[in-house]
C-alpha positions as CSV (number, residue, x, y, z in Angstrom):
1,M,4.5,-2.9,12.1
2,D,2.8,1.0,11.8
3,I,1.3,2.6,8.9
4,F,2.8,6.2,8.2
5,N,1.4,6.9,4.2
6,I,-0.9,5.6,2.4
7,H,-1.4,6.4,-1.7
8,E,-3.1,5.0,-4.5
9,I,-2.8,5.5,-8.6
10,Q,-5.1,4.7,-11.3
11,T,-3.2,3.0,-14.1
12,V,-4.9,1.7,-17.2
13,W,-5.1,-2.3,-14.9
14,G,-6.8,-0.5,-11.9
15,Y,-5.9,0.7,-8.5
16,K,-1.9,-0.2,-7.4
17,S,-0.8,1.2,-3.6
18,I,1.9,2.0,-2.2
19,E,2.1,2.1,1.6
20,L,4.7,3.4,4.1
21,I,5.4,1.7,6.9
22,H,7.8,2.1,9.8
23,G,9.6,-1.3,11.1
24,D,12.1,-4.1,9.7
25,I,11.7,-5.2,6.7
26,T,13.0,-8.6,7.3
27,Q,10.2,-9.4,9.5
28,L,7.0,-8.3,8.2
29,D,3.2,-9.5,8.7
30,S,1.8,-9.8,5.5
31,E,3.4,-12.1,2.3
32,L,4.9,-10.2,-0.4
33,D,7.2,-11.7,-3.6
34,C,10.2,-9.8,-2.9
35,L,12.3,-7.7,-1.2
36,V,14.4,-5.3,-2.5
37,V,18.1,-4.6,-1.1
38,S,21.0,-2.6,-2.2
39,A,24.4,-3.3,-1.3
40,F,27.8,-2.6,-2.4
41,K,29.4,-3.6,-5.6
42,N,29.7,-7.7,-4.7
43,G,29.7,-6.6,-1.2
44,F,27.3,-9.4,0.1
45,L,28.3,-9.7,3.7
46,P,25.6,-10.1,6.4
47,T,27.1,-6.6,8.1
48,P,25.3,-6.7,11.7
49,G,22.9,-3.3,11.7
50,T,22.1,-3.9,8.4
51,V,19.0,-5.6,6.0
52,L,21.8,-7.8,4.9
53,G,22.6,-8.8,8.1
54,S,18.9,-9.5,9.8
55,L,18.0,-11.7,6.3
56,H,20.7,-14.0,7.6
57,S,20.0,-13.8,11.6
58,Y,16.3,-13.9,11.4
59,H,16.0,-16.3,7.8
60,N,19.6,-17.9,7.4
61,I,20.0,-16.3,4.4
62,L,23.8,-15.0,2.8
63,L,22.8,-13.3,-1.3
64,N,26.4,-14.7,-2.2
65,D,24.4,-18.6,-2.4
66,L,21.4,-16.9,-3.9
67,I,23.5,-15.5,-6.8
68,E,24.4,-18.8,-8.4
69,K,21.0,-19.6,-9.1
70,A,19.6,-16.4,-9.8
71,P,16.8,-17.0,-12.7
72,I,17.9,-13.6,-13.7
73,N,21.2,-11.8,-13.6
74,L,21.2,-8.7,-14.9
75,R,24.2,-7.7,-12.8
76,T,26.0,-6.7,-16.3
77,P,25.1,-3.5,-16.9
78,F,22.6,-3.2,-15.1
79,N,23.9,-4.3,-11.3
80,I,20.5,-5.6,-9.9
81,W,19.6,-9.5,-10.1
82,I,16.4,-11.4,-8.5
83,S,16.9,-14.8,-6.8
84,E,15.1,-18.0,-7.5
85,N,11.8,-18.9,-5.3
86,L,13.0,-18.9,-1.4
87,N,11.4,-21.4,1.2
88,V,10.4,-18.2,3.7
89,S,7.1,-17.3,5.0
90,N,6.4,-13.3,4.2
91,F,8.3,-12.7,0.8
92,K,9.1,-15.4,-1.8
93,R,12.1,-14.0,-3.5
94,I,15.1,-11.6,-2.9
95,A,16.2,-8.4,-5.8
96,C,19.5,-7.0,-4.9
97,I,20.6,-3.5,-6.0
98,E,24.2,-3.1,-7.0
99,I,24.3,1.1,-6.2
100,V,28.0,2.2,-4.4
101,G,31.2,1.2,-6.5
102,T,29.1,0.6,-9.8
103,N,29.3,3.4,-12.3
104,L,26.0,4.0,-13.2
105,E,24.2,7.0,-12.3
106,I,22.5,6.9,-9.9
107,D,18.4,7.9,-11.9
108,T,19.9,4.7,-13.9
109,V,20.2,2.5,-10.7
110,F,16.6,3.1,-9.6
111,K,15.6,2.3,-13.2
112,S,16.9,-0.7,-13.3
113,L,14.1,-2.1,-10.7
114,T,11.3,-1.1,-13.3
115,T,13.8,-3.1,-16.4
116,L,14.2,-6.0,-14.2
117,L,10.4,-6.3,-12.8
118,L,9.3,-5.6,-16.9
119,I,11.5,-8.6,-17.6
120,C,10.6,-10.5,-14.9
121,E,6.4,-10.4,-15.9
122,T,8.1,-11.7,-19.1
123,H,9.4,-14.8,-17.9
124,N,6.1,-15.1,-16.1
125,I,8.1,-14.7,-12.5
126,K,5.0,-13.4,-10.4
127,L,5.5,-10.0,-8.7
128,N,2.3,-8.3,-7.7
129,S,4.1,-7.2,-4.9
130,I,7.6,-6.2,-3.0
131,A,8.7,-4.4,-0.1
132,L,12.4,-1.6,-0.3
133,P,14.2,0.4,2.2
134,I,15.6,3.8,1.4
135,L,17.9,2.1,-0.9
136,G,21.1,3.1,-0.5
137,S,21.4,5.5,2.6
138,G,22.5,2.4,5.1
139,R,26.1,1.7,5.2
140,Q,26.6,3.1,1.7
141,G,26.2,6.5,3.3
142,L,23.8,8.1,0.1
143,N,21.5,10.9,1.6
144,P,18.6,10.1,1.6
145,E,17.0,13.4,0.8
146,L,18.9,13.2,-2.1
147,I,17.7,9.7,-3.5
148,I,14.2,9.7,-2.2
149,P,12.8,11.6,-4.6
150,Y,14.5,9.2,-7.6
151,I,13.2,6.6,-5.3
152,L,9.6,8.0,-5.3
153,E,9.8,8.9,-9.2
154,N,10.7,5.5,-10.6
155,T,8.0,3.7,-8.1
156,Y,5.4,5.6,-9.3
157,N,6.6,4.6,-13.2
158,A,6.6,0.7,-12.5
159,L,3.4,1.3,-10.7
160,K,2.1,2.7,-14.5
161,N,4.2,0.6,-16.8
162,V,4.9,-3.2,-15.1
163,K,1.1,-4.8,-15.1
164,Q,1.4,-7.3,-12.8
165,L,2.5,-5.4,-9.8
166,N,0.2,-4.3,-7.9
167,K,1.4,-2.8,-4.4
168,V,5.0,-1.3,-3.4
169,L,6.1,-1.0,0.7
170,F,8.2,1.4,2.0
171,V,9.6,-0.2,4.7
172,E,12.2,1.7,7.3
173,I,13.6,0.9,10.9
174,N,14.4,4.0,10.7
175,E,12.2,6.5,12.3
176,E,14.2,9.3,11.0
177,K,13.9,8.7,7.4
178,V,10.6,7.1,8.1
179,Q,9.3,10.9,8.7
180,L,11.8,12.1,5.6
181,L,10.5,9.7,2.9
182,N,6.6,10.3,4.6
183,E,7.6,14.2,3.9
184,A,8.0,13.4,0.5
185,I,5.3,11.5,-0.6
186,N,3.3,14.1,1.0
187,K,5.0,16.8,-1.0
188,Y,5.0,14.7,-4.4
189,L,1.4,14.5,-3.9
190,K,1.0,18.0,-3.2
191,R,-2.0,16.4,-0.6
192,D,-4.1,19.3,0.7
193,D,-3.2,19.9,4.7
194,S,-6.9,19.0,6.3
195,V,-6.2,15.2,4.2
196,T,-2.6,15.1,6.5
197,T,-4.7,15.8,9.8
198,R,-5.8,13.3,12.3
199,L,-9.1,12.3,12.8
200,P,-11.3,14.2,15.2
201,Q,-11.8,13.4,18.5
202,T,-15.0,14.8,19.4
203,D,-17.5,12.6,21.9
204,I,-19.9,12.3,18.2
205,S,-16.8,11.1,16.2
206,K,-15.7,8.5,19.0
207,N,-19.1,7.0,19.5
208,I,-19.6,6.8,15.5
209,I,-15.4,5.0,15.8
210,E,-16.5,2.6,18.6
211,E,-19.5,1.4,16.6
212,L,-17.5,1.2,13.2
213,I,-15.0,-1.3,14.7
214,V,-17.7,-3.3,16.4
215,N,-19.0,-3.1,13.2
216,L,-15.6,-4.1,11.7
217,I,-15.0,-7.2,13.5
218,K,-18.4,-8.9,13.1
219,I,-17.9,-8.0,9.1
220,K,-14.2,-10.0,9.1
221,M,-15.6,-13.3,9.7
222,N,-17.0,-13.5,6.8
223,L,-16.3,-11.0,4.2
224,P,-12.4,-11.7,2.5
225,S,-10.5,-8.1,2.8
226,N,-6.5,-9.3,2.5
227,G,-6.0,-7.0,5.5
228,T,-8.3,-4.2,4.6
229,I,-10.7,-4.6,7.5
230,D,-7.3,-5.4,10.1
231,E,-5.7,-2.0,8.2
232,L,-8.9,-0.2,8.9
233,I,-9.6,-1.3,12.9
234,H,-6.3,-0.6,13.9
235,C,-5.8,2.8,12.0
236,L,-9.4,4.0,14.2
237,K,-8.4,2.7,17.0
238,S,-5.3,5.0,16.5
239,E,-5.6,8.8,17.9
240,Q,-2.6,9.5,15.5
241,T,-4.8,8.0,12.0
242,R,-4.6,10.7,9.6
243,I,-7.7,11.5,7.7
244,F,-6.5,10.2,4.2
245,E,-5.8,6.5,5.5
246,T,-8.8,6.0,6.7
247,S,-10.8,7.3,4.0
248,I,-8.4,5.2,1.7
249,L,-9.0,1.7,3.4
250,G,-12.7,2.8,3.6
251,R,-13.1,2.8,-0.2
252,R,-10.8,-0.3,-0.1
253,L,-13.9,-1.9,2.1
254,V,-16.8,-0.2,-0.1
255,E,-14.5,-1.7,-3.2
256,K,-14.8,-5.7,-1.4
257,I,-18.4,-5.3,-0.4
258,V,-19.5,-3.9,-3.8
259,L,-17.9,-7.0,-5.4
260,D,-19.2,-9.5,-3.0
261,I,-23.0,-8.0,-3.4
262,L,-22.4,-8.4,-6.8
263,N,-21.2,-11.6,-6.8
264,E,-17.6,-10.8,-8.3
265,S,-14.4,-11.5,-7.2
266,S,-12.4,-9.2,-8.8
267,R,-13.4,-5.3,-10.7
268,K,-13.9,-4.9,-13.9
269,E,-14.9,-1.4,-14.0
270,D,-14.4,2.1,-11.9
271,L,-16.0,1.7,-8.6
272,K,-18.7,4.9,-9.5
273,R,-20.1,2.2,-12.2
274,S,-19.9,-0.7,-9.6
275,I,-21.4,0.9,-7.0
276,D,-24.6,2.4,-9.0
277,R,-25.4,-1.4,-10.3
278,L,-26.0,-2.3,-7.2
279,H,-29.6,-0.8,-8.5
280,S,-29.9,-4.1,-10.2
281,K,-29.3,-5.3,-7.2
282,Q,-32.5,-3.7,-5.3
283,I,-30.3,-1.8,-3.2
284,A,-31.3,1.2,-1.5
285,T,-31.0,5.0,-3.1
286,W,-29.2,6.1,0.0
287,I,-27.2,3.0,1.2
288,I,-25.9,3.7,-2.5
289,S,-25.4,7.4,-2.0
290,Y,-23.2,7.2,1.2
291,M,-21.1,4.0,-0.6
292,H,-20.3,7.1,-3.0
293,I,-19.2,9.3,0.0
294,I,-16.6,7.4,0.8
295,R,-15.8,6.4,-2.8
296,T,-15.1,10.0,-2.9
297,F,-13.7,10.8,0.1
298,G,-10.8,8.1,-0.9
299,N,-10.6,9.1,-4.2
300,F,-9.4,12.7,-2.3
301,A,-7.3,10.9,0.0
302,A,-6.0,9.1,-2.7
303,H,-5.2,11.1,-5.5
304,D,-3.0,14.0,-6.1
305,S,-5.1,17.0,-5.4
306,N,-4.9,20.3,-5.9
307,M,-8.1,22.4,-4.0
308,L,-7.5,26.1,-5.0
309,D,-9.9,25.3,-7.8
310,K,-12.9,24.1,-5.3
311,F,-14.8,25.7,-2.8
312,P,-14.6,24.7,-0.1
313,R,-10.9,24.2,0.0
314,K,-10.5,22.2,2.7
315,L,-12.1,19.4,4.8
316,S,-13.9,20.3,7.8
317,E,-14.8,18.6,10.8
318,N,-18.3,18.0,9.7
319,D,-17.1,16.9,6.7
320,I,-15.4,14.4,8.4
321,I,-17.7,12.9,10.8
322,N,-20.4,12.5,7.8
323,Y,-17.9,10.4,6.3
324,L,-17.3,8.4,9.9
325,F,-20.9,8.2,9.7
326,S,-21.6,7.1,5.9
327,L,-19.1,4.3,6.6
328,N,-20.6,2.9,9.8
329,R,-23.8,2.8,8.5
330,V,-22.9,0.9,5.3
331,T,-21.3,-1.7,7.6
332,D,-24.5,-1.4,9.4
333,F,-26.0,-2.4,5.9
334,W,-23.6,-4.9,5.0
335,L,-24.6,-7.0,8.2
336,E,-27.9,-6.8,7.7
337,Y,-27.6,-7.9,3.9
338,D,-25.5,-11.1,5.0
339,S,-27.8,-11.4,8.2
340,F,-30.6,-11.7,5.3
341,R,-29.1,-13.7,2.8
342,R,-27.7,-16.1,4.8
343,K,-31.7,-16.8,6.0
344,I,-33.0,-16.9,2.5
345,V,-30.5,-19.5,1.3
346,N,-31.0,-21.8,4.1
């Protein structure tokens, strides 16, 4: 599974994320609460080469068997329903939207997903994370370039309006569709070209990255990260990684480190304030400054950016090297801090 794009939005409930992954949605490595699939109206046959076919081949799941026991069935009037809990390792439920053959407009079809998520929330059905392909663009024959804007718009609305929803994964096995969605996300965000370029491959940057990977492997043993460290290591090892990917993952790692030092399980405020509270823990000012650099890069890469009123308007190679150095120094610091803390305890 390859991550093609990462984006975060700030909501009243904190940061929420969107990731674009190239791979088979039925074979994801991570554990998700729900897979969202699409079908023709009343067309649930597991046709080979489709997502429904893969669900049957790999997990022996037939959608027809799930409908009768569906805890929430909105096929009338919204053509959407969700299954009960399934005994599958990497996802818990399946939601199905029937698209072609219904009398609903495309925009209404995708809005129905938000409706389902809101209703699930009121019924205490946990849906913190969901995954979906470009719905309707397979055997149903919908043009992905036409439906991607609807999918993106309604995904962002869902993240902003459904409290429990924290992560949406777009997963596509077709590389051409992945590229289309990748370009659409960057265009939607009005991302500056400088954050979509790849990491510099200079001797300096390569040395910093090598040291950083060693640190991350050590940190992984003692700092719970929900996959953030693994994703960051994977990105740093790839010469194809874009700046925004490492920037967002770096900020996530800093958040984990800050919460660990503050001895808090979840963030209660914005990351800037949490970092500033490290002064009360006698953390050196320069380390706190490095953390703020990482936070700033992550914010710039993750959110809609408009550099036209800034100077300079582009990130330079030296800016990226300074970011990588800051991340490396913060990981060095945490290893030192954790070792010192363990000696005191013992």
